[in-house]
N, C-alpha and C positions, 0 to 999 in steps of 0.2 A: 634390393629395392625396398627400402623401409623408411617410413616416416615414424620416428619413435613416438608411439602413442602416449600422449599424456594420460590416456585412459588406463594405461597398464597399472595394475595394482597387485602386489604380492606375487609377481611372476605371471599373472594372467591378465589379459587386457580384454576390455569390452570392445568388440569389433564394431566400428562405425562405418557403414557403407558410404563411400564417397564416389566421385567420378574418377578417382585416380588409381594408378596401378603400382605405385611405388611401395617399397616395403616399410617405409617410415610409418605409414598408417595402413591398417588392414582395409584395403579398399575393395569394392566389388564393382568391376567395370566390365562392359561387354567385350566380347571378342578378344607356334613354337617351331621354330624351325624343326625340320626333321632332325632328330638328335644325331650328333656326331658319334654314333655308337657303332663300333666295328666288331668283327668276329675275332678279333685279335685275342660276407660282407663282413663285428667281425673280429676275428682274432688272428693271431699269428699262425704260421703254417704248421702242417702236420709234423710229427716228430718221428724220425727214423730210429726205432728201438734196436738196441744191440744187447744180446744176452749178457747178463752180468757175471755169470760164473759157469764153469764146467767142472765136473768131478771125474778123475780117472783113477782107477785102482787095479792092481793086478788081481785077476780072478783066481790065480793059482795059490793053493795053500802051502806050496813048497817055500822053503826059506829064501825067498827072493827079497829084493829091496822093499823097504817099507812103502806101502801105497802112498802116493802123493796126491795132494789136493791142489789143483791149479785154478785160480780165480782171476778173471780179467776185470780190470777196473771199469766202472760205469762210464760209458762214452758220453761226451757232451751232447746236449740237445742241438740238433742240426736243423736249420731251416732250409728245406730243399726248394729250389726255385720251381721245380716241377709241381710241388704240392702246395705252394704258397697260395693263400686266398686271393692275392692280386692276379695270379695267372688264371683264375676262374672268372675274372671280371671282363666285361665287354668294353672295348674302347681304350685299352691301355696303350696299344701301339708302341712307340719308341720312348714313352715316358720313363724317366728315372725317379720321378716323384709322383705319387698318386694320393689324392684326398678322396676317400670313399665316404659318401653320405647315403646311408641305407635305411629304409623304413621297412617295418615288418609287413605292412599292408597299405593298400590305398585308403585315403580318407583320414589318416592320422597326421597331425601337424608335428609329431615328434619323430626324430630320426637319430641314428648313431653315426658320429663322425670318427673316422680312423685314418691316420696318415701313414704312408709307407714310403721308404726310400729303397732304391735298388743298389745292392752291393755286389762285390765279386762272388759272394757265396749265396746270393739270392735276395729276396725282399725282406726287409726288416721293418717292424712297426716302430714309428718315430713318436707319434702322438695318439692319444686316445686309448680306448674308446671313450668318447665324450658325447653327452646329450646335445643335440642341435635342434633348433626350431626351423620348420620349413613353412610353406604356404598353409593358410588356415584350412584349405581343402585338400591338403596333402600333395602327393605327387600326381602329375598328369601322366597318363600312359604315354609311351613313346610316340612322338609326333602329334599329340593331342593338346598341347599347351595352347591357350588362347588368351588374348589380351583381357585383363580384368577378371579372370576366372578364379583368382586366389589360389592357384596351384603352382607348384615348382616343376620346371621341366625335367623330364627324365633324359639322361644321356651322358656323354663324355665330352667335356668342354675344356678349353684352355682358359687362361686368364689374360685380359687385355692390358689393364694397368691398375694401379692402386690410387686411392684418393682418401681425403678426410677433411673434417673441419679442423682438427688439431694439426699441429706441425708434423712434418714428415718424420716418422720414427727412425731412429738409428738402425742400421743393419739391414735395411730392405734392399732387394735387388731389382725390383721393377720400377718403372717410371712412376712418378707421383704427381697428382694434381691436388692443389689446395681447393677446397670447396668454399667459395664466397657466397654471400647472400644473393647475388645475382645469377648464380649458376643453378641450372635446372637440368632435368633429363626429360627429353621430349617423348611422351608416351601416347601421343595422339596418332592413331593409325592413318589419319587423313593428312598428316603433316609431312612436308618435304624433309624434315629433320627427324622423322620417326626413329626412335631407339638410338638417339645420339645425345651426348653431353652438349649442352647449349648455353652460351652466354646470352642471357635475354636482353642485354644492352645492345647486342649486335644483330640477333636473329629473333624472329617470331618463333616461340617454342611450342606452338600448338595449344590446344585447350587443356587446362588443368595439368600442367607439367609437374613433375616430381622435384621438389626443392632438394638440392644437394647439401645445403647448409642445415643439416638436420642432426640434432644431438639427442640422445647418445648414439643412435643407430649408425650414423655416418661419422663418428669420431675417427674411425679407421675402417676402410673397406677395400674390397677388390672387385673389379668388374669381371663377372663371368661372361665369357664370349659366347653368349647365346643370341641366336637370330642376327648374326652379323650381316646377313644379306638384307636385313631390315624389311622383311616381307610384312606388309600391313596385316595387323590382326593376330599375328602369331606370338605376340608377347614381347615385352621390353623391360629394361631396367632390372635385370637379374643380377643381384650382388651377393657377395659373401661379406657379412658385416657384423657389427656388435649387436648382441641380443638385447632387446628391450623387455625381455621377460615374457613374451607371448608369441603367438604364431605370427608369421609374416604374410605379405601379399604375394609371395612367390620366391623370395630370396632364401638364402641359408644363413642362419645367425647362431653365433655362439658367444659366450662371455668374452669381454674385452681382453682379459689377461691371456686367455687361450688363443684368441684370434691373433694377437700380436706375435705369439710364438710361431704360429703357422705362417704369418706374413713374412716374418724375418727368415724363415726356413725356405720358403718357395724361391726357386731360382729359375729364371727363364731359360738359362742354358741347359737345364735338365728337362726341358719340355714337360712341365707338370700338367697333369690333368685332374679335373674334379669330376668324378664319376658318381652320379646320383640317380636315385630311383628306388623302387621297392627291390628287395633282395632278389626276387624272382626275375625282375626285369633287367637287372644289370649283371646277372650271373649266368655263365655258360654251363 
């Protein structure tokens, strides 16, 4: 949820408080669904070490065969599913792709993004670790996200669909919506279309909706399936989008080249999840 701030300079933007909750601009508005976080951050998994050599020799001084030295070759590094960092995350469920976005503490707008895929031998790191920007006020504790608080919700979420101002990129697997100038996201808690993509030519979008034709933030983006029950006040318009060089109003943002790699990789048939929060909040 980002309005690319024209205020951003050299990677850091001046936050201008508005009445809007989108990520294109860093807004401060009043007022998250309970995170989809189950009992089911970061580097690749632990390594099972195997001794590299053993030495055997006859202790007898009698004329027996010359002592032999036997060495075993170093074993390859094995990623064990049981010791994978993904298996310590909450909310993985049946996912075969996981995007982890972890911050070291509450209050920081910086996080680390790492993507993993599940293979027959365990979880393998596919992308990252990369620096990501999150809400200007960091992560909200589980279940504490509120509309306009400038925080990114903590939890495990699916992706709904992809969208963008630019043409649909090649190689993506999710459905795509082009963002026209009349497309907005309704982030008015009192509106009947709260937390929905809205064509303002057909529907009233509530007060101060989030413009979707927003560059560069929404050149390419994915909708994170947060507050799909659309409970008023719990937050709306949480996206995974192009970074504008500063903190967001609650979305997750990375540079465009990195984002496109992840968007092309994500496959709905592999039930991907984006698991985000402080390391302590999302780790079992």
